[in-house]
N, CA, C and O of each residue as an XYZ file, in Angstrom:
688
protein
N     105.118    114.289     87.845
C     104.697    113.197     87.004
C     104.966    111.900     87.769
O     106.007    111.747     88.408
N     104.035    110.994     87.694
C     104.172    109.713     88.370
C     103.431    108.646     87.581
O     102.512    108.941     86.816
N     103.836    107.433     87.775
C     103.172    106.325     87.106
C     102.086    105.696     87.947
O     101.489    104.700     87.539
N     101.814    106.264     89.126
C     100.865    105.621     90.033
C      99.696    106.517     90.428
O      98.936    106.150     91.324
N      99.523    107.667     89.802
C      98.491    108.620     90.218
C      97.086    108.228     89.773
O      96.115    108.569     90.447
N      96.960    107.527     88.665
C      95.634    107.234     88.112
C      94.751    106.499     89.116
O      93.554    106.775     89.207
N      95.321    105.585     89.854
C      94.514    104.829     90.819
C      94.085    105.694     92.001
O      93.163    105.331     92.730
N      94.744    106.831     92.195
C      94.422    107.731     93.308
C      93.823    109.040     92.805
O      93.940    110.077     93.457
N      93.191    108.984     91.654
C      92.671    110.181     90.992
C      91.723    110.986     91.885
O      91.828    112.211     91.937
N      90.811    110.328     92.581
C      89.855    111.029     93.448
C      90.573    111.783     94.567
O      90.217    112.914     94.896
N      91.587    111.140     95.146
C      92.322    111.786     96.234
C      93.097    113.013     95.740
O      93.147    114.027     96.436
N      93.700    112.932     94.554
C      94.407    114.086     93.991
C      93.442    115.257     93.794
O      93.783    116.406     94.077
N      92.254    114.960     93.313
C      91.267    116.004     93.075
C      90.800    116.620     94.396
O      90.664    117.838     94.510
N      90.558    115.770     95.381
C      90.081    116.240     96.681
C      91.167    117.024     97.430
O      90.903    118.116     97.934
N      92.372    116.481     97.504
C      93.444    117.091     98.300
C      94.090    118.295     97.609
O      94.331    119.324     98.240
N      94.365    118.159     96.318
C      95.148    119.180     95.616
C      94.331    119.963     94.588
O      94.833    120.896     93.962
N      93.063    119.571     94.422
C      92.206    120.195     93.422
C      92.869    120.181     92.037
O      92.810    121.145     91.274
N      93.494    119.052     91.760
C      94.188    118.879     90.481
C      93.703    117.597     89.812
O      93.603    116.553     90.457
N      93.405    117.680     88.528
C      93.013    116.460     87.820
C      94.245    115.613     87.496
O      95.373    116.106     87.476
N      94.002    114.357     87.248
C      95.064    113.449     86.816
C      94.891    113.233     85.320
O      93.805    112.898     84.847
N      95.964    113.428     84.596
C      95.940    113.214     83.150
C      96.784    111.985     82.853
O      97.966    111.923     83.188
N      96.152    111.016     82.220
C      96.865    109.778     81.909
C      97.614    109.922     80.588
O      97.034    110.294     79.568
N      98.903    109.624     80.622
C      99.744    109.658     79.429
C     100.011    108.212     79.026
O     100.469    107.421     79.851
N      99.734    107.856     77.785
C      99.958    106.461     77.372
C     101.436    106.070     77.475
O     102.327    106.907     77.325
N     101.670    104.812     77.727
C     103.044    104.321     77.835
C     103.714    104.329     76.468
O     103.057    104.257     75.430
N     105.025    104.416     76.498
C     105.817    104.403     75.274
C     105.782    103.018     74.617
O     105.706    102.895     73.395
N     105.837    101.995     75.446
C     105.812    100.609     74.972
C     104.630     99.895     75.607
O     104.187    100.286     76.687
N     104.115     98.870     74.968
C     103.009     98.132     75.582
C     103.469     97.409     76.850
O     104.618     96.982     76.963
N     102.550     97.286     77.788
C     102.835     96.572     79.027
C     102.950     95.076     78.717
O     102.052     94.497     78.105
N     104.052     94.455     79.137
C     104.245     93.023     78.866
C     103.929     92.158     80.090
O     104.025     90.932     80.035
N     103.550     92.814     81.201
C     103.215     92.066     82.412
C     101.926     91.278     82.199
O     100.990     91.759     81.562
N     101.891     90.090     82.727
C     100.691     89.261     82.685
C     100.080     89.279     84.081
O     100.712     88.834     85.038
N      98.864     89.786     84.204
C      98.176     89.808     85.490
C      97.417     88.496     85.663
O      96.449     88.228     84.952
N      97.864     87.693     86.606
C      97.242     86.399     86.878
C      96.037     86.592     87.794
O      95.919     87.632     88.440
N      95.146     85.614     87.859
C      93.961     85.750     88.717
C      94.341     85.883     90.196
O      95.358     85.350     90.640
N      93.516     86.593     90.934
C      93.702     86.734     92.382
C      93.445     85.379     93.024
O      92.534     84.654     92.626
N      94.259     85.045     94.023
C      94.070     83.799     94.760
C      93.712     84.145     96.200
O      94.365     84.981     96.823
N      92.688     83.509     96.719
C      92.224     83.770     98.081
C      92.474     82.543     98.950
O      92.362     81.407     98.489
N      92.811     82.788    100.207
C      93.102     81.705    101.151
C      92.244     81.882    102.396
O      91.942     83.007    102.795
N      91.859     80.780    103.001
C      91.009     80.817    104.191
C      91.763     81.318    105.415
O      91.164     81.889    106.327
N      93.079     81.105    105.437
C      93.866     81.520    106.601
C      95.119     82.270    106.160
O      95.604     82.103    105.041
N      95.628     83.099    107.064
C      96.900     83.782    106.798
C      98.032     82.777    106.664
O      98.910     82.918    105.813
N      97.997     81.765    107.514
C      99.048     80.749    107.455
C      99.087     80.087    106.072
O     100.159     79.898    105.497
N      97.915     79.740    105.550
C      97.838     79.136    104.225
C      98.372     80.062    103.146
O      99.078     79.634    102.233
N      98.025     81.333    103.264
C      98.517     82.317    102.294
C     100.032     82.383    102.317
O     100.667     82.330    101.264
N     100.632     82.500    103.517
C     102.091     82.656    103.604
C     102.821     81.376    103.218
O     103.927     81.436    102.681
N     102.222     80.224    103.483
C     102.824     78.960    103.035
C     102.870     78.919    101.510
O     103.862     78.496    100.917
N     101.780     79.366    100.887
C     101.731     79.398     99.427
C     102.774     80.374     98.874
O     103.461     80.066     97.900
N     102.889     81.540     99.492
C     103.895     82.522     99.055
C     105.285     81.913     99.175
O     106.110     82.057     98.273
N     105.546     81.229    100.294
C     106.855     80.597    100.493
C     107.130     79.571     99.397
O     108.240     79.509     98.869
N     106.130     78.772     99.058
C     106.294     77.766     98.001
C     106.571     78.421     96.645
O     107.429     77.956     95.895
N     105.856     79.486     96.332
C     106.072     80.205     95.066
C     107.471     80.808     95.013
O     108.151     80.722     93.990
N     107.901     81.418     96.119
C     109.237     82.018     96.177
C     110.293     80.938     95.994
O     111.260     81.128     95.256
N     110.110     79.801     96.666
C     111.075     78.708     96.550
C     111.142     78.190     95.108
O     112.226     77.903     94.600
N     109.998     78.074     94.461
C     109.959     77.611     93.074
C     110.708     78.588     92.163
O     111.524     78.171     91.342
N     110.434     79.870     92.307
C     111.113     80.885     91.487
C     112.613     80.910     91.773
O     113.420     81.107     90.864
N     112.982     80.710     93.035
C     114.397     80.663     93.414
C     115.098     79.512     92.690
O     116.203     79.673     92.174
N     114.439     78.346     92.658
C     115.022     77.190     91.975
C     115.202     77.451     90.480
O     116.119     76.909     89.862
N     114.337     78.272     89.899
C     114.462     78.646     88.488
C     115.520     79.728     88.275
O     115.926     79.995     87.144
N     115.960     80.347     89.369
C     116.949     81.421     89.262
C     116.343     82.792     89.045
O     117.069     83.761     88.824
N     115.028     82.890     89.103
C     114.367     84.171     88.849
C     114.436     85.069     90.077
O     114.230     84.600     91.197
N     114.723     86.351     89.884
C     114.665     87.272     91.020
C     113.215     87.437     91.460
O     112.304     87.435     90.631
N     113.004     87.580     92.767
C     111.655     87.691     93.313
C     111.597     88.892     94.248
O     112.463     89.062     95.106
N     110.577     89.719     94.079
C     110.293     90.809     95.000
C     108.933     90.539     95.610
O     107.931     90.480     94.898
N     108.891     90.372     96.937
C     107.635     90.139     97.635
C     107.298     91.406     98.402
O     108.057     91.833     99.272
N     106.166     92.003     98.082
C     105.711     93.188     98.806
C     104.800     92.788     99.948
O     103.866     92.008     99.761
N     105.069     93.321    101.134
C     104.224     93.058    102.297
C     103.707     94.389    102.833
O     104.243     95.449    102.510
N     102.668     94.324    103.649
C     102.065     95.550    104.175
C     102.502     95.879    105.591
O     102.085     96.898    106.141
N     103.334     95.036    106.194
C     103.781     95.325    107.561
C     105.154     94.717    107.821
O     105.587     93.784    107.145
N     105.818     95.275    108.819
C     107.112     94.743    109.256
C     106.932     93.300    109.721
O     107.742     92.428    109.408
N     105.861     93.065    110.471
C     105.610     91.720    111.001
C     105.441     90.695    109.879
O     105.975     89.589    109.962
N     104.706     91.057    108.842
C     104.516     90.138    107.712
C     105.831     89.852    107.005
O     106.103     88.712    106.627
N     106.647     90.888    106.827
C     107.933     90.685    106.146
C     108.823     89.753    106.957
O     109.527     88.915    106.393
N     108.794     89.898    108.278
C     109.632     89.051    109.128
C     109.069     87.637    109.250
O     109.831     86.681    109.392
N     107.753     87.494    109.197
C     107.144     86.165    109.219
C     107.559     85.376    107.975
O     107.959     84.216    108.067
N     107.458     86.024    106.813
C     107.875     85.355    105.577
C     109.370     85.064    105.609
O     109.808     84.009    105.150
N     110.144     85.982    106.143
C     111.590     85.760    106.267
C     111.863     84.503    107.091
O     112.723     83.698    106.734
N     111.136     84.339    108.186
C     111.314     83.144    109.021
C     110.949     81.870    108.250
O     111.626     80.850    108.379
N     109.880     81.931    107.451
C     109.500     80.762    106.643
C     110.603     80.408    105.647
O     110.916     79.234    105.453
N     111.188     81.423    105.019
C     112.255     81.167    104.051
C     113.513     80.652    104.745
O     114.198     79.775    104.218
N     113.817     81.189    105.915
C     114.981     80.709    106.676
C     114.812     79.234    107.024
O     115.777     78.471    106.991
N     113.582     78.833    107.359
C     113.339     77.432    107.732
C     113.613     76.485    106.565
O     113.834     75.291    106.771
N     113.600     77.012    105.345
C     113.885     76.214    104.151
C     115.279     76.509    103.594
O     115.624     76.068    102.498
N     116.076     77.259    104.362
C     117.440     77.649    103.951
C     117.459     78.372    102.602
O     118.341     78.137    101.776
N     116.496     79.237    102.392
C     116.423     80.022    101.162
C     117.007     81.403    101.454
O     116.450     82.151    102.257
N     118.120     81.747    100.812
C     118.735     83.055    101.069
C     117.854     84.191    100.545
O     117.264     84.090     99.469
N     117.777     85.266    101.319
C     116.931     86.394    100.936
C     117.357     87.644    101.695
O     118.128     87.575    102.652
N     116.849     88.772    101.258
C     117.059     90.040    101.943
C     115.718     90.603    102.354
O     114.709     90.396    101.680
N     115.716     91.318    103.471
C     114.505     91.948    103.979
C     114.715     93.455    103.989
O     115.768     93.946    104.395
N     113.708     94.175    103.541
C     113.702     95.634    103.622
C     112.445     96.055    104.361
O     111.333     95.885    103.862
N     112.629     96.601    105.545
C     111.490     97.165    106.261
C     111.990     98.322    107.127
O     113.134     98.753    106.979
N     111.164     98.817    108.008
C     111.501    100.016    108.776
C     112.528     99.775    109.881
O     113.019    100.738    110.469
N     112.860     98.546    110.175
C     113.841     98.297    111.234
C     115.215     98.803    110.795
O     115.629     98.570    109.659
N     115.919     99.491    111.689
C     117.220    100.088    111.331
C     118.226     99.094    110.759
O     118.998     99.445    109.867
N     118.230     97.852    111.262
C     119.218     96.880    110.770
C     119.025     96.577    109.284
O     119.976     96.190    108.605
N     117.813     96.748    108.777
C     117.551     96.520    107.358
C     117.658     97.820    106.558
O     118.213     97.839    105.460
N     117.124     98.895    107.118
C     117.099    100.177    106.406
C     118.500    100.668    106.061
O     118.684    101.345    105.050
N     119.482    100.339    106.883
C     120.858    100.790    106.640
C     121.419    100.219    105.342
O     122.304    100.822    104.737
N     120.921     99.074    104.911
C     121.428     98.423    103.687
C     120.466     98.574    102.506
O     120.606     97.874    101.502
N     119.501     99.472    102.617
C     118.444     99.578    101.607
C     118.980     99.755    100.191
O     118.582     99.022     99.285
N     119.873    100.713     99.988
C     120.383    100.980     98.634
C     121.095     99.759     98.064
O     120.920     99.421     96.893
N     121.892     99.106     98.889
C     122.636     97.919     98.446
C     121.685     96.778     98.083
O     121.858     96.115     97.060
N     120.686     96.558     98.930
C     119.738     95.468     98.699
C     118.936     95.711     97.419
O     118.771     94.804     96.603
N     118.445     96.925     97.249
C     117.658     97.230     96.054
C     118.517     97.144     94.802
O     118.058     96.686     93.756
N     119.768     97.589     94.914
C     120.660     97.552     93.752
C     120.868     96.131     93.249
O     121.128     95.926     92.063
N     120.758     95.147     94.137
C     120.999     93.760     93.743
C     119.725     92.916     93.682
O     119.797     91.709     93.455
N     118.573     93.531     93.878
C     117.317     92.777     93.907
C     116.975     92.122     92.573
O     116.165     91.196     92.539
N     117.564     92.574     91.490
C     117.273     91.993     90.182
C     118.224     90.899     89.751
O     118.111     90.376     88.643
N     119.169     90.545     90.626
C     120.138     89.496     90.282
C     119.473     88.129     90.234
O     118.433     87.901     90.852
N     120.098     87.228     89.487
C     119.631     85.844     89.431
C     119.611     85.282     90.851
O     120.563     85.476     91.608
N     118.550     84.598     91.211
C     118.341     83.974     92.523
C     118.108     84.978     93.655
O     118.008     84.562     94.809
N     118.019     86.278     93.374
C     117.812     87.261     94.445
C     116.364     87.222     94.908
O     115.437     87.244     94.099
N     116.187     87.164     96.220
C     114.858     87.228     96.807
C     114.853     88.413     97.753
O     115.684     88.503     98.656
N     113.917     89.316     97.540
C     113.812     90.507     98.361
C     112.398     90.588     98.912
O     111.422     90.553     98.164
N     112.303     90.696    100.235
C     111.014     90.876    100.904
C     110.989     92.322    101.364
O     111.887     92.766    102.080
N     109.973     93.053    100.958
C     109.944     94.481    101.254
C     108.578     94.920    101.745
O     107.548     94.458    101.253
N     108.582     95.820    102.725
C     107.337     96.491    103.087
C     107.142     97.630    102.102
O     108.053     97.971    101.348
N     105.959     98.214    102.111
C     105.684     99.264    101.136
C     106.432    100.558    101.428
O     106.369    101.485    100.621
N     107.138    100.656    102.555
C     107.923    101.863    102.844
C     109.283    101.849    102.174
O     109.917    102.895    102.038
N     109.733    100.700    101.760
C     111.114    100.565    101.281
C     111.200    100.710     99.772
O     110.310    100.278     99.041
N     112.269    101.316     99.324
C     112.590    101.367     97.909
C     111.652    102.182     97.047
O     111.578    101.973     95.836
N     110.927    103.116     97.664
C     109.999    103.932     96.885
C     110.750    104.687     95.788
O     111.783    105.306     96.042
N     110.219    104.629     94.574
C     110.808    105.378     93.472
C     112.134    104.840     92.978
O     112.882    105.552     92.308
N     112.434    103.598     93.297
C     113.712    103.009     92.909
C     113.490    101.952     91.841
O     112.606    101.103     91.963
N     114.291    102.012     90.805
C     114.212    100.990     89.760
C     115.085     99.807     90.135
O     116.211     99.979     90.604
N     114.571     98.618     89.931
C     115.348     97.404     90.146
C     115.863     96.963     88.781
O     115.081     96.719     87.863
N     117.170     96.865     88.655
C     117.798     96.522     87.388
C     117.945     95.007     87.296
O     118.604     94.394     88.136
N     117.331     94.401     86.277
C     117.485     92.960     86.108
C     118.951     92.637     85.870
O     119.615     93.270     85.050
N     119.445     91.651     86.593
C     120.864     91.297     86.516
C     121.673     91.944     87.617
O     122.800     91.525     87.881
N     121.123     92.957     88.266
C     121.833     93.651     89.342
C     122.513     94.910     88.843
O     122.674     95.117     87.640
N     122.905     95.738     89.780
C     123.574     96.999     89.475
C     125.065     96.751     89.315
O     125.704     96.305     90.268
N     125.650     97.021     88.146
C     127.067     96.709     87.908
C     128.026     97.354     88.907
O     128.998     96.723     89.322
N     127.766     98.604     89.297
C     128.665     99.262     90.254
C     128.629     98.556     91.606
O     129.664     98.367     92.245
N     127.426     98.167     92.037
C     127.316     97.468     93.314
C     127.924     96.067     93.216
O     128.515     95.581     94.181
N     127.782     95.415     92.059
C     128.400     94.103     91.875
C     129.912     94.209     91.972
O     130.554     93.386     92.625
N     130.484     95.218     91.326
C     131.937     95.413     91.384
C     132.379     95.695     92.811
O     133.393     95.165     93.265
N     131.624     96.525     93.518
C     131.942     96.832     94.919
C     131.921     95.555     95.762
O     132.800     95.328     96.593
N     130.905     94.734     95.531
C     130.780     93.478     96.272
C     131.965     92.549     95.993
O     132.500     91.934     96.916
N     132.372     92.447     94.739
C     133.511     91.595     94.380
C     134.776     92.086     95.063
O     135.537     91.297     95.623
N     134.996     93.383     95.014
C     136.192     93.947     95.651
C     136.157     93.710     97.154
O     137.151     93.278     97.738
N     135.015     93.992     97.789
C     134.915     93.828     99.243
C     135.070     92.370     99.666
O     135.724     92.080    100.668
N     134.475     91.459     98.913
C     134.496     90.051     99.306
C     135.779     89.319     98.927
O     136.208     88.411     99.640
N     136.391     89.704     97.815
C     137.506     88.919     97.297
C     138.849     89.625     97.276
O     139.890     88.981     97.406
N     138.838     90.928     97.115
C     140.104     91.644     96.994
C     140.552     92.219     98.328
O     141.697     92.021     98.736
N     139.661     92.928     99.010
C     140.065     93.579    100.255
C     140.582     92.608    101.315
O     141.568     92.924    101.981
N     139.961     91.440    101.501
C     140.533     90.515    102.487
C     141.969     90.113    102.138
O     142.816     89.973    103.020
N     142.225     89.933    100.860
C     143.574     89.571    100.421
C     144.554     90.706    100.690
O     145.664     90.473    101.168
N     144.148     91.926    100.386
C     145.035     93.079    100.552
C     145.257     93.442    102.013
O     146.261     94.066    102.357
N     144.321     93.052    102.871
C     144.437     93.463    104.268
C     145.442     92.624    105.054
O     145.849     93.006    106.151
N     145.839     91.490    104.499
C     146.850     90.690    105.188
C     148.153     91.474    105.222
O     148.595     92.025    104.213
N     148.744     91.510    106.377
C     150.002     92.246    106.499
C     151.084     91.567    105.673
O     151.254     90.348    105.714
N     151.792     92.367    104.942
C     152.917     91.872    104.162
C     154.121     91.837    105.087
O     154.462     92.857    105.686
N     154.767     90.697    105.216
C     155.905     90.637    106.134
C     157.040     91.537    105.652
O     157.311     91.648    104.456
N     157.681     92.163    106.604
C     158.855     92.972    106.273
C     160.008     92.039    105.938
O     160.241     91.040    106.619
N     160.708     92.377    104.899
C     161.856     91.578    104.484
C     163.103     92.415    104.720
O     163.224     93.529    104.211
N     164.014     91.874    105.487
C     165.273     92.581    105.755
C     166.262     92.273    104.640
O     166.546     91.110    104.355
N     166.765     93.286    104.034
C     167.833     93.099    103.058
C     168.972     94.018    103.463
O     168.761     95.025    104.140
N     170.120     93.682    103.064
C     171.276     94.480    103.456
C     171.495     95.608    102.471
O     172.321     95.516    101.563
N     170.722     96.695    102.675
C     170.926     97.881    101.869
C     170.318     97.837    100.482
O     170.359     98.838     99.767
N     169.757     96.709    100.080
C     169.173     96.623     98.743
C     167.741     97.153     98.776
O     167.029     96.981     99.766
N     167.335     97.786     97.702
C     165.943     98.238     97.643
C     165.055     97.038     97.307
O     165.457     96.142     96.565
N     163.867     97.035     97.853
C     162.917     95.948     97.595
C     161.613     96.555     97.092
O     161.375     97.755     97.222
N     160.809     95.730     96.538
C     159.493     96.207     96.099
C     158.457     95.140     96.401
O     158.782     93.975     96.633
N     157.221     95.558     96.393
C     156.098     94.666     96.666
C     155.026     95.024     95.655
O     154.688     96.196     95.496
N     154.501     94.046     94.986
C     153.462     94.302     93.991
C     152.319     93.320     94.220
O     152.543     92.121     94.383
N     151.085     93.841     94.232
C     149.895     93.006     94.311
C     149.240     93.052     92.940
O     148.964     94.129     92.413
N     148.992     91.889     92.367
C     148.375     91.803     91.048
C     147.050     91.070     91.206
O     146.996     89.955     91.725
N     145.990     91.714     90.751
C     144.660     91.110     90.882
C     143.955     91.130     89.537
O     144.363     91.832     88.612
N     142.897     90.354     89.449
C     142.047     90.344     88.269
C     140.614     90.493     88.742
O     140.260     89.972     89.800
N     139.788     91.187     87.987
C     138.401     91.334     88.397
C     137.567     90.102     88.077
O     136.444     89.981     88.568
N     138.082     89.190     87.271
C     137.363     87.938     87.042
C     138.006     86.859     87.897
O     139.229     86.786     88.023
N     137.154     86.021     88.482
C     137.657     84.998     89.400
C     137.381     83.619     88.862
O     137.733     82.626     89.498
């Protein structure tokens, strides 16, 4: 079962000799499909995408930009970097693929911008607000572990027992 087979109905019939049966959704679709916009140049298109991403970022809305190639994802990444807009890239390059689960888990957070090729994150749900387990992991890694990793100085006492206690809170 898949939510994307209807558009590929002819291919399913040709390749697998299987018909596609459409099952109605449980809830009505709330997505608004806006008109297609065409640009005379690729540069104009990517400038417009950069402006839209920047606008959504200023509103705090999470943004997922789908691209069709590694080169396109990196071109848009460079445009966003030039405007100091923080973002994550997911494409076939190993430096990005290694963090795929983490990036997707947080792609729904406020101000999150994710640029992805169509190879990344297949079959993965993006949770609006971010994934709580990954958020907790991030808080611990960024705020708790650095504190705990500092060496505790040894205290010499004359035969007395000593103790050491670290007290933390998950809210900062």
